N, C-alpha and C positions, 0 to 999 in steps of 0.2 A: 504493499499500500504506500502511495506517496505520501509527502509531509502535509500537502493540502488536505488530503482525505482524513488523516489522522487528527489535524487541528479542527476540522469540522465536527468530527465525532466527539472531540473532548468539549467543545463548545456547546454541542447539544446536550451532553451530559450534565453540563453546569447550569443550563437554563431550565428552571422549573415553572410549570404552570400552576398558579395558585389563585384562588378567589380574592378579588380586591378587598373584600370584607376582612378576610383572614389576614392579609399583609398589613392592612391598616391598624386592624385590631392588635395584631402582635406587636408592630412597631410602636403605636401609641401606648400600648401597655408598658413597653419598656421605657419609653420617654417619661410616662407618668410615674413610674417607680423612681426614676432618677430624680425627678423634680421633687417629689415628696420626701425622699430619704436624703438627698444630697444638695439641696438648695434653699427651699422655701420654708420648712418647719424646723423649730428647734428641737434638740436632743433634750429629753426630760431630765437627764443627769447633770449637765452642765449649763443648760439653757442657752445653748449658742447653735446658730446655724452654721453650716460648713464654711462659709467665707469669713465669718466672725472668728471662728476657731483657728483658721488659717492664718488671719491677721495676727492674732496674739500670739500663735506660736512661731511665725516667721520673725516678729519683732523681738521675741524672747530669745530666739536663736541668735539673732544679730546684736545681742547685748544692748537693744534699745529699750531699757527699763527705767523705772522712776528714778533710780538712785544715778543715773548716768546723764550726760548732755542730750538735749534734743538732737534730733537728726531730720534731714530734710523728709517731708511726707512722701516726696517722689521716690526716694530710696526705698522706703518701706514698700510701696506699692509695686515697685520693680521686683523686689524679693519675693513677695507674695505671688505675683503674676508669674515670674519665671520658675519658681520652685514648687508652688502648691495649687494655684488657682489660674488656670488657663482660660481666664475670661477677660472682659474689657477693662482697661484701667480706670474708666470713669465708674463703672460698678463697684470695683474694689475700693477706690477712693471715697466714693459715696458711703460705703458701709464703714470705712475707717473713721470718716467725719461723724457719722451717726453715734458711733461708739464714744465720741468726745462731747456730745451736746448734752449739757446738763439740764435742759428744759425736757429732753426726751428720755434720758437714762438716769434712773434714781441714783445710781452709782457709776458715773462714767469710768469706762476701762481704759480709755486713751485719753492722754493730755495733749493740748495742741497749743503752739504759739502761733498767732495769726488769726485772720478771719476764718472762723469755721461755721458760718451761717448765723442765722437769728431766728428769733420767734416770729419775724415778720415774714418768713418764708424766703429771705434772701439766700442765695447759695454761697458756698465756702469760696474763698479765694483759690487759685489754681494750686495744685499740689507742689509745683515748683517754688511757690512763695511761702508756703507753711511748713511748719516743724512739728514732729511728734514724737511721743515716746509712751510707753505703758504706764498707766497710772499704778500707785502703791496696791489698790486692792486687785489689780489683775494679777499681782504675784500670787494672791490667795487662790486663784483658778489654776496657775501654772505650777504652783510649788510641788516639788517632789515628782515631777514629770520624767526627770532622769533616772529615777529608781524603779523602772519597769512597772509603774503603777497602772498604766492604761496600755491598751492594745495599739500598736504602731502598724500602719500599712504602708506599702510603697506608693509613692506619688503618681501622678499621671504618666510620667516618662520613666518610671521605675529606676530613677537615680537617687532618691532620698526616701527617708521614712517620714510619715506624718502621723499624728494621734488622731484615733477615731473619736475621742473624747478627752476633755481635759480632766484633771483630778479634782477640781472645783472644790475648794474648802468651805464653800457656804451655797445655799440653794440659789443660784444664780437666775434660774428661771422665772421665780417669784420676784425676786429682788429687783431685776431690771425688766421683767415682762418680755413680750415678743409680739411682733406683727408680721404677717406673711399670707401669701395667696399661693397655692399650687394647684395642681390638676384634681379638681373634686374635693378639695380641702382648703380651708383658710384658718387662721389662728390669730386670736386677739387676746393677749395674756397682759393684764396692766401690771405697773411696778408696784412693789410692795416696800414696806419698812424692813429694813435688815435685821434690826433688833428683834422685832415681832417675829419674823419668819424662824430666826434661830431659835427663840425661845420656844415656839411652837415644835419645831423639829427636835429639840431636847426633850420637850414633854412626850412627843410621840415615840421616842427612843425609850424612854422610861416606862411609857404605858402603850404598848403597841395595839391595845384594844380601845384607845381613845376615840370619842365620838367626835362628830363635826362641831358640836356645841363646845366640847373641851377644847378643841384647837383655836375656835374662834374667840375664846377668851384672850388668846395672845394676838392672833392675826385678826384686828377688827375688820379690816377691809383693805382696798388699795391705798397706796401713799404715792400720789403723784408727784413728780419733781416740781410742778408747777403749783402744787397746793391745791388751792379751792375747797369746795365743801361738797360732800357726797350728802344728798337728801334721802334719808330713810335707809334701811338696813334689809328690807325684804328682798331686793335683787342680788344683795350681796350673797346672802345664805344660799339662795337658789344656785348662784353661779358656782359656789364652792362646793355645792352638793352633786350638781349635774355637769358642771363644765360650761353651762350657758345661763346667760341671765342678763339683765338690763338695770343700769343705775342712772340716776340723774345728777350730773355734776354742775354745781352752780359757783359763778365767781365769787369771790370775797369782796364785797362791796361795803361802802359807808356812805351816809348822807351827811354833809358838812354844811355849817352856816358860812357864808362869805359876805362881802360887803354889799350894802344896799338891800338888806333884808331878803337876800336871795339865797339859794342853796345850789349844791353840786354833788353829784354822784361821783365817788372816786372807787374804781376797781383796782385793787392791788395784787390780786391772783386771779387768773383766768383758767378756765377747764383745760385738762391735758389735750395736747395736739391741735389746739385752736390756733389758727394763724392771726397773730394780733393785728397786724396791719389790715387785714381784711375785715376783722371784727370792728375796728374803728371806722373803716370806710363805710360799713353797714349801718353803723349807728348815725353817721353823718349822713347817709342817705336818707334815713328816716326823717332828720332834721329838714334836709333839703325839700324832700317830696311832701313835707307836711303831714305825714302819716299821723302824727301825733303833734299836738301843739304843747310848747312849753320848754323845748330844748333851745337854748340860745348858742351854744358852742360846743364842739367835741374836739378834745386835744390829747394827743399821746404824750404824756410828759415823763416817760420811761427814761432812767438814766442810770448811771453806775451804782445808784443807791437802791434801786429796784424798780419794779414794773409801776406804772400809774396811768390809767386812762381815766380822764375827767370829763364829765359830762355836766357843762354848766347849765342851769336852768334859769328861765325867765321868772320874774317877780310874781308870786302868787301860785306858781305851777305846784301840782301834787306830786311831790318827789317820789314817794313810795309807789304810787300808781304807775308813774313813768317808768320807775325801775321794774316793777312787775311786768310792764309791756315789753321792755327790753329783754328780761328774761324770757319771755315767751317767744319773741320775735327775732332774737339775735343769738349768737353763739355765747352770749354771758351765761346761758344754760344749755347744756347739750346732753343727749343720751350716750352712755358708753356701753357697748354691748360685749359682754365677756363671750369668748368662744375658745375656751382653752384646749387647744389640740396640740400634742407634742408626739415626738417619736419616741415609743417605749419598745425596746427590743425589736428595733427595725420596723415597727409598725405604727402607723398614724392613730392615735387614741384621744378620745375627748375625755379629759381628766378633771377630777375635783381636786380640792385642796389636800385631802389626805392621801390621794394617789400620788400627787407630785412629791409631798414630803417622804412618803413610804419609798418611792423610787430612788429619791436622792440618798436617803439612808442606806438602802441596799448598795448604792454605788460608793458611798462613802465607806462603808465596811469593807467593800472590795479593795478600795484604794489604800486604807491603812493597813489592811492585812497584806497586800502585795508589798507595800513599801516596808513593813516590818520584816517580811520574809527576805527581801532585798538586803536590809540592813543586817539582819542575822547571818544571811550568807556571806556577806562583806566581813562581818565580825569574825565568823568562824574561820574564813580563808586567812584573816590577818593572825588569828591566834595560832594557826598551823604554822605560820611563817615564823611568829615570835618563838613558839616552843621549839622550832628547829635551830633558830639563831642562838637561844640560851643554851641549848645542849651543845651546839657547836663550840660555844664560848668555854664550856666545861672541858671540852676534849680538843682545844685549839691547836695544840702542837700535831696531834694525829691527824687532823683535819688539813692542817697546812701540808703535812707530809704526803699525804694522799693526793692533794690537788697537784703538789710540785712533781710527783711521779706520773701524772696524768698527761696524755699527749696534748689534748685541747680542751675546751670548755665542755664539749659534749661528753668526752670520755671522763672528766673530772665529775660530772653530775652523775653518770653511771656508776663510778666508782665509790662515790660517797653513799649513793642508794645501797649499794651492795655491801660496803664495809660496815656502815653505821645505822642502816635501817631508816635513813631519812626518806622522806616522800619527794616525788619529783619536784613539787612546788618549793619545798624546803631546800632541796639542793641547788635549785635555780637562784633562791635568795642568797645561800652561801656563796656561791661562786661569783655572784654579782656584788658582793660586799666590798665597801672600800675600806682600805686599811686603817684609815684614822678612826672607824666604828670600833676598833678592837681594843676597847679600852673599858675598865670596870665601870666608869660613869654611865656608859652607854647600856651596860648590862642592867644597871639599876633602872634606867629609863625603860628598857624593855620589860623588865618586871612590873613597872608601874602600870605600863601600858597594858600588860596582860590582865593585870588586876582590874583595871577599868573596863576592858572589853569583856572579861567574864562576868561583870556586873550587868553590862548592857545586854549580852547574850542571854543571861537568865531572864531580863526584863523582857526581852523580844519573845523568848520562848513561852513565858506566862501570858503575854499578850495574845500569842497565837493560839493558846490552848485554853485559855479561859475567857469566857464571853463577857462576863462583868468587868473584866480589865479591859477588854476592847471597847465596851460601851464607855467606860470612865475616860478613856483616852479621847474618844470622838467628842464627847461632852467638853472635855477640857479644851480641845482645839477649836471646838465652835464658840465657846466662850471667850477664847483669846481673839477671835475675829470680831466678835460682838463688842468687846472692850475696846478695841483699836478703831473699829470703822462705824459702830453704832451711831445713829443720830435720831434726833426728836422727829417724831411724826410731823409732816407737813400738811397734809390734807385732813380737814376736819370732818368728822361724821357726825350728821345731825339726825336727830330722831324725827325731825319734822319732814314731812312729805314733800314733793316737789310741785304739788297742786298750786297753781297761781291764779288769784282772783284779780280780774282786771275790770275797773269801771270804765267802759269804753268813753261814756260822756265826759268823765272827768279828764280825759286826755285831750279833749277839744275845747279850745276857747269859745265862749258864747258870744259871737257877734252876728250883727245883721248883715247879709249879703243879698244881692240881687240875683235871682236865679232864673235862667230862660231854658226852655226845652221846647225844641222844634217837632213838627209832624215827621220829618224824616230822619230824627234820632240823633240831632246835635244837642249836647249838654254843656252848660257852663255855668260858673258863678263868678261874680265879680264884685269888687268892693263897692260900697254906695257912692265912694268918691269918684271911682272910674265912671259908673253909671251915670252920675249927675252931670260929669264934665264932657259927656259924649253927646253929640247933636241927635235930636229926636229922630227915631226911625233908622238909625244907623247901628243896628244890632249884630251886623257881621254875618247874617244868614245868606246863603247862596239864594240865587233867584229861582222862584218857583216853590221854595220851601215856606212854611207858614209857622207862626208861634202857637204852640198849643197851651204852654204855660209860662207865665211871667210874673214874678212878685217878689217882694222882700221877705226873707225867712230867715229863722237862726240857723247857725251852723249845727246845731244840736237836733234839728229835725230830720225826719225820714221821708223819703219820696217814694211813692209807688207809681210806676209808669205803665199804664195798660195800653195794649197793641191791639189792632184789628185783627190778630190771629189767635186771640184769647190768651195771650201771655202777659205776665206782669214782670216788671224789672224792679228790683229794689235797689235803692241808693241812698246812703246817708249823705246829707247836704254837704258835710265836711269832706267827704271823698270826691265830690265833683271837681274837675280840673278848674283851677283859678286862673282866669285870663282877663285881659282887658275887655270893656263891654263891646268894643267895635271889632274884636276877633271872633272867628267862627266858633271855637270851642272844640271840644272833643266828640267825635262821632261813636255811637254805641257799638258799631261793628269792630271797633279796635279792642273790645273786650268780649263782647257777645255776638254770636253768629245770628244776625237776623235774616229773614227772607228778603228777597229784592223788593217785594210789594209790600212788606210789612211796615205799617205806619203807627206812630204813637196817637191814641186818640184821647186820652184823658189823663191827667196826673193828679195826684192827692198827695198833701203833706200832713204828717202826723208828728205830734212831739212824743206821743206815748203810743207805743204799739200794743198795749195791753188793754186798750179801750173796747168796750163792748159795742162793736159796730158791725153792720153787715153791708157787704157790697151787692149792689143790684146789677145784674149783667144780662143784656138782651142781646139776641143775635138776629142777623137779617132773615133767617129762614124759619122764624117763628118759635125760637125757644128762649126760655127766661129762667134765671135762678137766683137765689140769694145765697151768698158766701160769707162766712164769718171772717172778720179780720184774724181772728185767733187761729183760723185754718189756713191763713196765708202768710205765715211768719217767714221772714228770710231764712234760707238754708245756708250751710256752709260754703256753698259753692255760687253764693249769689252774684260774685263778681264775673264769672264766665258763663253762667247759665240763667236763662229766664226761668220763672216758675209758671206751671199752668194754672190758669184761673178757670178757664171752661174749656170743656173739649168740643171740637167743632164736629158737627154731624157729617159734613162732606167737604171736598176741597173747595167748593165755591161758597161755603158759609163764611161769615166773618162777624166779628163783634161790633155792634153798632155803637151801644151807649154804655157807660158805667156810671152808677150814681152811689152814694152813701145813704144807709137808712139807720135809724135806731131800731133796735129789735122789736119795740113795740109801737112802731110807727103806724099811724093811721091814715096815711097818704093814699091817694088814687093815682093809678096809671092809666094813661091813654095812649094806646098803640096806633099808629097810623101805617097803612100799607100803601103800596104803589098804585093799586087799583083804586084808592080812595075809600077804603073801609077803615072806620075807626072804631075801638073797642075800648071801654072803660071798665075798671074794676079795682077792688081794693088790693093793695100790695100784700096784705095779710093772707090772700089766697096763694101767694108764691112760697113754696116751701124751701127750707135751708137744704143745700146740696153740698157735697164734697168738692175739691178743688178739681178733681179729674172727671166731674160729672158733666153730662150734657144739659141737665136741667128739665124743665117740663114745657109743654106747649104754652105759649103766650096767646096765639091767636089762632083761629082756623083759617088757614090760607086757602085760597083758590090755585089751581094750576097756574104757574107762571108768575103768581103773586109773590111779594116779599115785603118785609116790614122795611119802612124807610126811616122811623125815628119813634119816639115816645116822648110824653110830657109827664111829669111827676109833680103833683100839686096836693097841698093839704086841702080838706074839704072846705074849711072855712074861707079860703081864698078863691075857690073856684069860679065864684061870680066875677072876679076881677081879672081873670086870665083870658086872654086871646090866643089863638093859634094862627101863624102866618104861614102860608103854603105857597110854593112856587111849582108850576106843572113844567113838564118837558117841552111844551109849546110856548113857554115863557110868560104864562098868565100868573098873576099874583092875587091871592085871595086871603082874606082874614075873617075869622069867625070866633064867636064866643065858645069858650070850652064847655059852658053849661048847656050848649044845644045837643050835646052828645050823651045819651042816657047811660047809667051804669048798669052793667050785667054781670056775669060771672066769667071767670077766667076761660080762655080757649074757645070762646064764641067768634063768630065771623064779623059781628059789629054792625054798624050802619054806615051807609054811603055819605060822604060829606062833599062829593062833586056830582054834578049831572052827568050821567052817562050819555055819550054822543054815539051815534051810529057809525059816523066816520071821524076818523082822526080824534078819538077819545083823549081827554086829558088824563094824565097820569101824574102823581105827586112824585117830583124829584128831590125835593128837599123842605124842610119844615123847621119852625122855631116858635117859641112862645115868649110872651112878655105880658107885663101887667098894664102899662099905659102906653101912650104914644111913644114910638121910637123910630130912629132912622136904621133901617135894616141894611145890611151888606150882602149882595148877591154876588157870587163867584161862578164864572162859566168855565167850561172845558178849555176854551181858548184864552183862560187867564184874564178875563174881561170883569171888571168890577162895576156893579151898578148899585146905586144907592136908592133906597126906597123909603120914602116918608110915609108912615103908616096913618098919619093923619089926613093925607091926601086920598086915602082910599076908604070906602064905605065897608062897614060890617055886612057880611054877607050870611044868608041862611045856608041850610045844608045842600041846597039843589042849585046853587049857582057855581060858575066857573071862574069868577074874578075877572081881572082886566089885564091885558097884555102890557108887559114892560119892556119887553126886548124880543128881538127876532133870532130865534135859534140859528137859522141859516147864516145870519150875519155875525151874531156875538157869540154863538157857541151855545151848547146845551147847558142848562143850569145844574150845579152839582152841590153847591152849599149855600145856605141861608143862615146868617148870623146876626146878633145884635151888633150894630156898628158902633160900639163904643170900646175905650181901652179896657184891658183886663183889670179888674179891681184888685187892690191889695187887701181887700177884706178877705177873711178865711172863707175858703170855698168848700170847706169839707161838709157843712151842713147848711144849705142854703135856708134863708128865713122864710122865703115865699115858695120856692119851688122844691 
């Protein structure tokens, strides 16, 4: 077979056909295992991720420790990358910097000279500018690593050995916490107080059956490097029990008196892992956007003496209420979620407090045992040498004689072993002995050393054979770490819960403003000064739009905007965009999605949303209902979603009118249809319905007929009220309301125009009034016609009125309204209608 044929067969043997799912599954499984075990999650024993462990070990190997001078951070990063961690220098440097940041690490493991970032989210200086070394407490993690205390494995290129875990003389996982995200797992372990953790560890060592409650007498909860206050203890216990839980962390604040009888809020500690600059920016945005009133200025006064965020308030502002608002709406109070996942015996496990401490103690016992065995082996090896040297001194002349008669060093060693029963190690020590050591003084020193080593060896043997001695040694070493590195708790744990009560109204200054809301959905509020200084009629609305609501109201009031689609939009007055009166304002579509043909038809203002009032809603397709104000309260999502006030029966249905009634109202309603039918009955016949209901029939409509509008009048004023009608042919008619007899709901009613066989009149719009008025008629071509009611006679039910316009020239009538400016009088409950 030729070479080409052989190569082809070899290639075919190497190519395997496998399903993509199997290949992807196997490869991703391998990748996931690596990410989980070798990158993102900490080891339960030393609390370190692989990159952190490699940083500490490489710096320790390089002699870059706390008792020596600082070295360039770039040198440390180079050593780590070249010897142990074959990843990007930026990720290594980022991890090294993190270990030095005292606002993230409860006990920083690295010390740095230079800019190592800040609480404001600033990045550190480049590694070529900064210097670093291990901190003193890092020595407690690395101590005795040279005594075979931990397993060592070959590095990525098999040139050096690195530790799989550090000896760790304290429970670093709890003390410094950890954060990480891997494939399918994430971890979030908060920092704790070293003194508390060590005391709990010692207690667990003495009482292996200790309960969580016993341990929590020592470990009260997380102890964040940034201090702050933990609100309540419920989430802490849950987290320590299951490994998952949530706590609320609140900034440490105070309210202080300042000049001019004013106050300021000062935050001196903020929650863990909160970006201070973004927090200050958010508070200042609340001030600028006037989300609450009363904040005069926000300053970051942090300096070398400590953190300080100052919120200066206006005179008379409710400081506690504003502080509560800031707790709720900024990172002055945050939720911290425990998710304590760590690698235990090469497996990711969700662990509670006791499991972490138990696993650490298991590791500590192994480290002390291995270290003691190492020291014992070393002592025994030295005792062997000393015994040989002392014996050699006793028979020095014979030893010298044997060595002189030997051919070389190897021969001398063999002869010494053969002649005097020395061991190989003893013979090596004897032939390597320098002549100056052959003195009586040196023999005395050897005997003293032998006595000392025998005492140590006995101690080591007892420690290895007696459990109580081992435990005593661990406790002694843990106490030594606590004495040297223990600090006072920084984070306060409050029994008070994090529930925040905010009086929304107290956050808003009570002032009178001019509010305008247009038919097409433009909203604005302006100061009275801006309104009064603007030319009359210059309200900034686009051409073709119309004013639905315009009046002076308090910023503490609430607005309900009803649309022709049966929706209601809630807006507190203080939340309306504040503009100059001549500007357009904000359109509702910027916050709420309105249909293209959806219009605002009525607006109500309320000071108190708990009033016992009913809305009366009527649709063009003959449905009506009463809806309690209590059933139309604003929802959590009121800013982005409209509330349904009445359900439409069909896509052609729309809401005609909305009015307010008292629950015991005795008013009468008169509905008028396009085909000129009018029906009158008591509003007490209209039942209350829910917000999502269609309601009940208001009038018995003929086919193709629809309701044009209604009039709502108290019976005692019925004789004073007139109805003005305009037909599609341009005829105007006015008649007295008492010409229409009262019946019951859902009847057809009586006709109020004379029916013509050809070109019959159909009612296009109507209005009501109590005395002579100038009415304003608007047509489809945006023509405006003034109608003085005093110039037209009162008609009976069978007349068709007088022509006031030509629809073919002026356009079809679409709206008839009282031609007077909107009154500033409260429109909620009319005196007359």
